[in-house]
N, C-alpha and C positions, 0 to 999 in steps of 0.2 A: 356109406357113400364115399367114393374115393375123392382124392383132391381134384382130379380133372373135372368131375361132375360138379363139385362145389364151385370151382372157378367159372365153369360154363354158366351155372345158374346165376352167379353174381353179375356176369357180363350181360345176361339177358335182362336182369332187373335194372341195371344201369341204362341200358339202351331204351327200354320202355319209359324209364323216368325222364330221360333227355327229350324223348319225343313229346311226352306230356308237357314238359316245360316249354318246349318250342311252340306247341299248340296253344299253350296258355298265354303266350306273349303276342299273339296276333292282334291286330287293330280292333277287331270286334269285341275283344275282351278288355282292352285298355282304351277307354274313351277319353278324349282330350277336349276340354272346354276352354273357351277364351272369354275373359271378362274385360270390358273396356270402360274406363271411368269417364265421367264428364269433366269438362274443363274449358269449354268454349273453343277459341282458336287454338289453344294448346292441345286440344284433342286431335289436331292434324298430325301430331306425332304418331297416332295410331296407324296412319297410312305407312309411315316408315317402318314400323314394327311388322306390319302385314307383308311388306315387300320382302323383308328378311325371312319371315316364316315361309312364304311361298318359295323363295329361292332355295331353302333347305329341304323342301319336300315334306314339310309337316302338314298333316291333314287334321282339320278341326272338325269335331263332331257336334259342337253346340256353341253358339255365340250369345253372350248377354251383354247389354250395354245400357248406359244411362246418359242422357243429354247428348253431347257431341259423340260420345261413345256409342249411343244408340243409332245415330245417323250413319256413322262409319260402319258400325256392326251390321246394320240392316242391309246396306249395299253389299258388304262382303258376303253376308248370308244369302243374298239374292244371286250370287254367282260372279260378282266382279272380283278381279284379282287386285292385289296391292298396286301393281303397276298401272292398271286401268284406273283405279281410284286416284292415283297421282295425276294422271292425265286429265281426268275430269275436274279435279279441284284446282288444277293450274289454269283452267279456262273460266272458272267461276268469278264473276265480279261480285265480291262479298259486300261491297258498299251498296250495290243495287239490291242484293238479296236481303240484307238486314234492314235497310231503310225503307223497304217497300216502295222504292221510287218507281213510279209508273211512267212509261213513255208518254211524251207530250201528245203524241198522235192518238192515244187512247182516250183523251179527255175531250168533252164537249167544249164549245167556245167559252161559255161562262165558267166552267171548271178550270180551264186554262188561265183565265183571268184571276181566279182565286189563288191558284198555285204560284202565280207570278206577281202577286200583290201583297200577300200576307206572310209574315215570318212565323207566326205562332197561331195555331187553331186549337181552341179549348171547347169541349162540350159545355153547354150552359142550360140548366134546367131549374125551374122554379126559383129563379133569381139567385141561384148558387152555381158557382163554377164546379163542374165535374171533371176532374183530371182524367185523362184516358187511362185505361187499365194497362196499356203498354205503348211503347213507341212505334211498334210495327204490328200489322195484322199477320205478317208471315206468309202472305199470299204468294210472293215470288218464290220463297223457299218451298212451299207446298207444291207449286207447279213443277219446279225442278225435280223434286223427289218423286212426284207422280210419273213424270216422263221416264226417269231412270229405273223405276220399278214396274213399268208397264208389262214386261214379260212375265211377271209373277203376280199381276193384279188380280187374277182369279183365284189366288190362294188366300183363303181366309184363316186357315189354321197355320200359324207361323212355324209349327214343328214340321210342316210339309214343305218348307222352303228347301232349296238345294242344300243349305246348312240350317238346321233348326235354330230358331232365334226367339228371344224375348227381350223386352226392355222394361224400364221402370218409370212410372209417373208418380206424382204426388197429388192426392186428393186435397185440394186447398181448403175444403170445408171441415175435414176431419183430421188432417195432418198425417194420414196413413199412406204408406206406400202401396201402389197398385201395380200388379204385374200385368203387362200388356203382351199377350201371346196369341191373340186372334182378333179378327175383324179387318179393318182397313189399315194396311201396313203404313202408308204415308201418314194417315191421321194419328196413328199410335206413336210413330217416331216424332211427329210434330209436338205431341203432348209431352213426351219425355224430354224434348229439347226446348220447351217453352220457358226460357230463362225469365224469371220474374222481372217485370218492368220493361223488358226488351220485346218479348213476344206475348201476345194475349193468350189467356188460358184456352184450352181445348176441351170441349164437352164430348165425352164418350160414355155411353150407357148411363146418361143422366148424372155423370160425375164430372165436376169441374177440375180439370187436371192441369198441373204446371210441371216444371222441371223436376224430374225424379231425383236429381242431386240434392234437393232440399232435405230428403229423408234417407236416401240410400244411393250413394254415388258409386258404389262398388258392389254389385249384387252377387257376391261370390257364394254366399250360403244358398241362395235360390238356384244357382247354377249347379252346385254340388248335389242338390236335391233332384236334379235331372239325371243322376246316375253317372256323373263324370268322375273319372279316376284321377286324372291329372288336370290341374288348372294352370293355364298361362294367364297372368294378370298384367295389364298395362295401366299404370297409375300416373295421371297427368294433373293431379290436384296440387294446389299451392301448399307450401309449408307456412308456418306462422311467421309474420313479418316482425322485424325489430322495431324499436321505438323510433329509430331514424327513418324508417320506411313508412311509418304511419303519419302521413303529413296532411291527409284530407279526410273529410267525413266518409266518402265511399271506401277509403282504405280501412277505416275503423269498422264500418259495417261488414265489409268482406272478412275482416279478421274475426269478428264475432261469429259469423257463419262458419268459418273454418274451424272454430273450436270443436264443434260436434263432428265434422267430417274427419278431422285429423285424429281425434280420440277414437272414432269408429275404425279408422284404418289401423290403429295399433293392434286391434283384435283380429283384423282381417288379413294383414300381411302374412302372419305365420301360417295361415291356411292356404296360402298361394304357393304352389309347387315351383313355378318359375315366375318370379316377380321382376317385372321390368319397369324401371322408373326413369323415364327420359329427363334430361336436364332442361327444364323449361324456365329456369331463372331468367328474369329480364323480359319475359313475355306476359301478356295479359289475356283475358278472355276475349278481347277484341283485336288481337294482333294478327288479323287475317292477312294484312299486307306483307307479313313476314312468314307466310306459309311455307315457302321453300326451305327456310332455315329451320323451322319447327319440324318439318318432315325429316330433315337430315338428323336432327337430334334423336328422333325415333329410331332411325337406322342405326345410329351409333349405340344407343342403349340396347337394342336387340342383338347387335353383333357381340356385345359384351357377354351375352348369355347364349352364344352360338353353340357352345359345348353341350349345354343341356338341351337345346332345341334339336341339335343333330341326333341326340340320343332318342328323341321322340320319333324322328323320321323313319326309324326302322320298323315302327309299328304301322304297317301299311294296311290299306283297306281295299276290299274288292269293289267298292263303290267308285265309279269314275268321277273325276272332278268336273263340276258343272262350269261351263265356259259361257261368257256373255260376249257377243261381238258388239263393239261400240257403234252407235249411229247406224244400226241396221234398218231402222224403221223411221221414216220421216213424215209419214202420214197415217191416218186412221179413218176407218169407216165407222160412223156412229149410226146404229140402227134404231135405237130407242133411247128416250130420256125419261128417267123417273126423278121427279123433282119434289122436294119437301121443304118446309120451313117458310115458304112465301105466304104472306098475309095481305100486305098492302099492294104488292106488285104481282101482276098476273104472270102466268106461265109464258104467254105470248111476249110480254115485255122482256122477260129474262132471256128467252131464246133469241129474241130480236137483237139484244145487246151482244149475245154470244155469237150471233150470225151463224147459227147452226141450221143446216138442211139435212134432214134425216135420210139415211140410205145413200149418202154421197160421201166421197172421201174428202177429208180436210187435212191439211198439213198441220203438224204440231205448232208451227209458227203462227198460223192463222187461228188455231184454237186458243193459244195463249193470248193472242191479240184480243180475241173475244172475251176471255176472262178479264183481261185488263180493262176493256171497255166497260164491263159490268162493275168492277170494283171502283173504277174511276168516277162513277156516278156518286160515290160516297153515300149511297143508299143501303149499303151492305157492309157489315163488319167482317163477314167471312163467306167464302164460297168453297166448300169442301166436296170433293167428288172422287169417284172410283170407277175405273173401267173394268168390265168383266167380259170375257169372250161370249158372244152370242151362241145360243144352243143350237139354233137351226140353220144359220147361214154364216157366211164370212163377215167378220167385223166385230164390233164391241157394243155393249150396252153401257150407257152412262147413268150412274146413280149419283145425284147431287143434292146437297143440303145447303140452303142459304140461311144466313143469319142476318135478318134485317136490322138496320140501325134504328133504334127506338128514340135516341136523342135527335131532336130536329132543330134545336137552337144552338148556335155556336157563337162564341166570342173570339174575334180574330184581331191580331195586333201586328203592327208594322212600324218601321222606322225609315226615315229618308232624309237625305240632305243633297241639295244641288245648288248651283249658282243662281238659279232663277227663283225658285220657291223657298230657298233657304231650308232651315230645319223644320221637320214635321214628324209628328207622332200620329199614327193611324189607329183608330179604334173602330171595329166593325161588329155589328150584330147581324147575323144571318139566320133567317127562319125558313126552314123547308116545310112543305105541306101546311102552309098557312091556311088556305081555303080549299085546296085540291091536293090530290096525292102527287101531282107532278108540277107544283108551283114552287117558287122561291122568292123571298123578299130579302133585300140586303141594304143596310144603311152604313155608309162610311162617314165618320167624323174625323177630320184632320185638324189637329191642334199644332200650333207653332207660330212661325213668323207670318204665315198667311193661312188663316182659318178657311177651311173648305168643307164641302160635303158632297156626297153622291148617294142617291137612292135608286134602287132598281127593283122592279117586280116583273117576273117572267113566268108565264104558264108555258112550260116546255112540252111541245108535242113532236119534237124531233123532225121527221121528214114531212109532217103535216105543218099547217100554218100555226106557229107559236105566236102568242100575244104578249107584248111587253110594254112597260112604261119605265122611263128613267128620268131622273131630275138631277142636275149637277150645278154646283156653285163653285166658281173658280176665281181667284184673285191673286195679283202680285203687284209689286212696286218696282219700276225699272226705268232707267234712262235709255230711251229708244230713239230710232231714226225718225226725224220730223216728217219725212216723206210719207209716212203711213197716214198722216192727217192733213198735211199741207201740200198744195201744188207748188210748182217751181216759182211762180210769182210771189206767193206768200212767204216762201223760204227766203227769197231775195229781199223782200220787204222787211221781214223780221230779223234776218241774219241768223236764224236758228237752224242748226243742223241736228241737234239732239234736244229732246225734251224729256223731262221727268214726269212719268205718268203713274196714276193709280188706276189699275185695270180691274174691272169686275165683270164677270160673265155668269149669268144664270141661264141654263138651257133645259127645257122640258121637252121630252119626245114621247109620242105614242107610236108604236110600230108593230108591224107584222113581219115574222121571219120564218123562212123555211130552209131546210137543208137540202141542197141538190145532191151532194154527197156528204160524207161525214165531215170532211174538211172544207166544204164549199157551201157558203151561206148567202142567201139573197134576202134583203130587207127593204121594205117600203114603209113610209110613215109621214107623220106631220110633226112640225117642230115650232115651239115658241122660244125665242131668245131675247133675254133682257140684257142689253149691253150698256155699260156705263164706264166712261173713260174721262178722268179729270187730270189736270196738271196745275201745279203751282209755278211752273216755269213761265207760263203765260197767264196773266191775271187780268181781270176786269173789275174795276172798282174795289181793288184790293182783295178780291175773292178769286179762288182758283177757277181756272177756265174749264168749262165742260165741253169736251169734244163729242161725247156720245151720251145720250140718255134716252135710248130708243128701244122699243119692243118690235122685234121682227117676227114675221110669221112666214113659214115656208113648208114645202113638201120635199121629201128626199127619197132617194133610193141608193142602196149600197150593195156591192158585190164583193165578197171576201173569200179568198182561198189561202189556206195556211197549212203547209206541211212541214214547216221548220221543226227540227228536233229540239231546238232550244231557242228561246226568244232572244237572249242576249249574246250567246256564243254559238250560233248555229253551225253545224258541220255538214248537214245535208237538208235538202228540201227546197220548196218554192213558196213564194208569197206574192199575193196580189190583193190590193185593196182599192176599189174604185168607189167614188162618191159623187153624186149629183144633187145639188141643192137648188131649188127654184124658190127665190124669195119673192113673195106675192104682195105682202102688206107691211107697212111700218107705221109706228105711232107718229104723232104730230111733231115731235122734236125734229125728225128728218122730213122737213116740209117739202123738199125737192125730190123725195123718193119716187123712183120709177122701178118697176119690177126688173129683176136681173137673175141670172143663174151663175153658179160657180161649179165647175167640173174639175175633179182632180183624181189622180191615181198614182199609186206607187207599187213597184214590184221588185222582187228580189230572187236570187238564185244562189244557194249555198252549196258548196262541194268541198270535199277533202282530197288532198293529194297524198296524205300520210296520216298516221294515227295522231300526229301532233299538230299538223298544219292544215288550216281550213281557210277558204276564201268565200267572200260574200259579195256578189255583184248586185247593185241596186240602181234603179232609175225611177224618176218620178217627174210629174209635171202637172200643171193646172192652168186654167184660164177662166176669164169672166166673159159672159155673154149678156148683151143688153146694156142697161144703164151703167155708166162707169163712175157716177158721182159719189157713191158710198164707198169711201176708201178704207174705212175701219175694218172691213171684212176682207181686204186684199191679202195677198200672200206676203209673209214676212219671214225671211230666212236668217238663221244665225243661231249659234249655241249648240249644245249637245244634249240629247235626252230622248225621252219617249213620252207618249200620252199627252202631247201638247193640245191645247184647245184651238178651236176655230181653224185658221189657216196658217198658224205658226209652224215653221218647218226647221228642223235642225240643220246647221251648216257649219262645219268645223273651219276654224281660221278667223271667224268673226263672232262678236258677242251676240247675245240674243236680240232678235228684232232689229237687225242692222241693214238688211237688204230687202227692199220692198218693191212691189209692183202688182199689177192685176193679172200677171201671167208669169210662168217660170218653167224652166226645165233644169233637171239636176241629175248627175250621175255620181255614183259612189263605188269605190273599191276598197274593201277592208280585208285584212289578213289577221287571223288569230293563231298565234303559236303557243301551244300548251307547254310551258316551261316545266311546271310541276303539276301535280294533281290539283285541279280547280284553280290554277294560276296561269295567267295568260299575258303574253306580250302582244300588244295590238298595234297595227299600223293601218292608217286610213288616209285616203285621199278623196276629196269631192270637188266637183266642178259644176258651175251653174251659170245660166243666163237668167236674169230676173229684171223685168221692167214692165211698162205698160204696153200691151198689145204686141208682144213679140211674135205671136203666131200670125199676125197680120203683116208685120214688117219683114218677116223672114229671119229675124235675129235669132230665133231658136235653133237655126241650123248653122250659125256661125261658131267660130271658136269661142270657148267660154270666157266671159268677162271676169269671172270670179273663181278663184282657186283657194283651196285650203288643205293642209296636211296635218296629221296628228300622229304622235307616238305616245303610247300609253301602257299602263300596267294595271291589271285587273285581277281580283280574287273573287271567285264565285262562292258565296257563303249562304247560310240558311236564311239570312235576312235580305239576301239579294246581292247583286254585284257591288263591290267596292272598287272604284276606278279613279285613276288620276291620269289626265291627258294633257299634254302640251301641244297646242295647235299653232300653226303659223300660216299667214296668207302672204304670198309674194306681192299682191296688189296693195294691201294695207301696210305691209312692211312692219308688222308687229305680231307678237305672240300673245296667245290667250290661254290661260290655264283653266281647265274644267275639272271639277271634283264631283263625284257622285257616291253616295252611300245608300245601299238598300234598293229595294224594288221601287219603280216609279209608280206613283198614284196621284 
């Protein structure tokens, strides 16, 4: 063979070898896996990494994640880009998501009272306090993820997602890691992210699962087993803290947990081909308010590895990138509902709360309102569901599993201070399903400067007639306007403008209530009131003078509409409360009694002009019909607060029970400016006419005789609002300070 032939043969061999090498480097031969660790809010750094990966054209063949890494990973595997995830998470209210805070509108009237009365609620069973398994049921998180993954809801094998995916959970009974790669995607991700004590465990295939980070926070070995050649790993775990940083019990417990995960990472980091470690120092697992900064840390860390990521981009794939358009579907047609897990509550009850009508379109907003209505009953620990496309017609089939609450007794606690009732500690015992599946019994005991109680029993039938009984005892000690008990001649004779009273009121009511609409209730009933008022200012034979020691019997009707989004700091909604009492009988102490009626109403309208500034317009009025001699039940204005008894009304600028009469009109304008989160600067003005028979004399139409203005600062806390107000009246020419701590009860 001559030299020319040899050279030609060598060239041919080199050419075929180069082609073979080129063929061997195509994407389908080099598979790229992405593993995302858990880390709570620090996991938002994954979004920054994904934005860089997308910008460099890197195609991912498999995604694995744990905890927050599972949430981000599942959405990415469902077809969302890094930029889309950035947009989504910028709009999420994490406080609302994590705390399971339900809109006030989703709660029934008595459930609203519970949420606006008690600071702490604890399950109570067999005379033992049962602490809840977690702070949150995770229902808001579940609903958000379900909506975001609707387009892949009929995919039960996660390897069939636009990018194959799996996540890791922990079997809390065995301590073993569980790979979640099929079934309900939302439910699986919720299980992987069920951070202990924050979110309650999730049951899948009869396994009780919690956060996968407990046993495997970085599932690289499982990802390699899927046939991945190159692994990109994003690690947002904490390092070990120094002695200076270990300053609390939670810090120590977190450090103990980190021993295992950090030791585990020492073995797994060398297995990672492109290891990305964002600088998340200074952030915690709940630093969601700093999400933008955390995402930027992820971008910075990924850009530092851009040289390696760019090298992967040349391995292209013939498979097109799946794209998701945000907010493409705002409604859904539900053709059928398969329901399981309900024992005490019927299918009709659950669908009624959800307000579902089959074969009709429902917006996601209305569907989630229905879910909130169901959860707000506190009869269910969880409502887990999945949509799947109907086989024979347009729309979706809904498969839902409810977990009924088996604990029916609760211990509830509250704290309060104000200028009238002074300090108070509230202890409540609530029993659901006492005699029937839909009844509730509640007993409040208030200890402090003025011991009080309130008992209520309700058989709740919603839009049918509910049956209720309530009993309340209220007392306080206060220096009040003498006109509440004396006429002008008596005041002139005694020379008293103020008298010091001991006030006690016990009221028992039997009533029927029906809902006209969810936020609109009508009640009728009968009432017994025991009223006792004494004073040491006025004495007879060196004994305290008794103004009242009377039993009153009446019938009443009330009409109430309430769509306020917040009782204490409303930003939108309307409010109306009308009450008519017809007093028919009285005991012998009130020997001159003749029947009379008292009608009163108050209404309000709240609206916002910006995210920070809201206004509330309120007006109220009342009058007496018939006998006018019973003055102790007349209207008395003054002070600041809520939930006053009888016909006491708040009026800023004057102390409690300062302005009295058998009729009144009042208008209020208040402005709340949110200075910081849950912190408000408040400005209020109120104007009133109050006297006897102002609707007969026409005085109710004249310019106001009394004015009051107040400037305050308020913090909305879990125990209720903490408020300080300075009020001033131009007529009285004096200022009055009001302080309030906690919910009013």
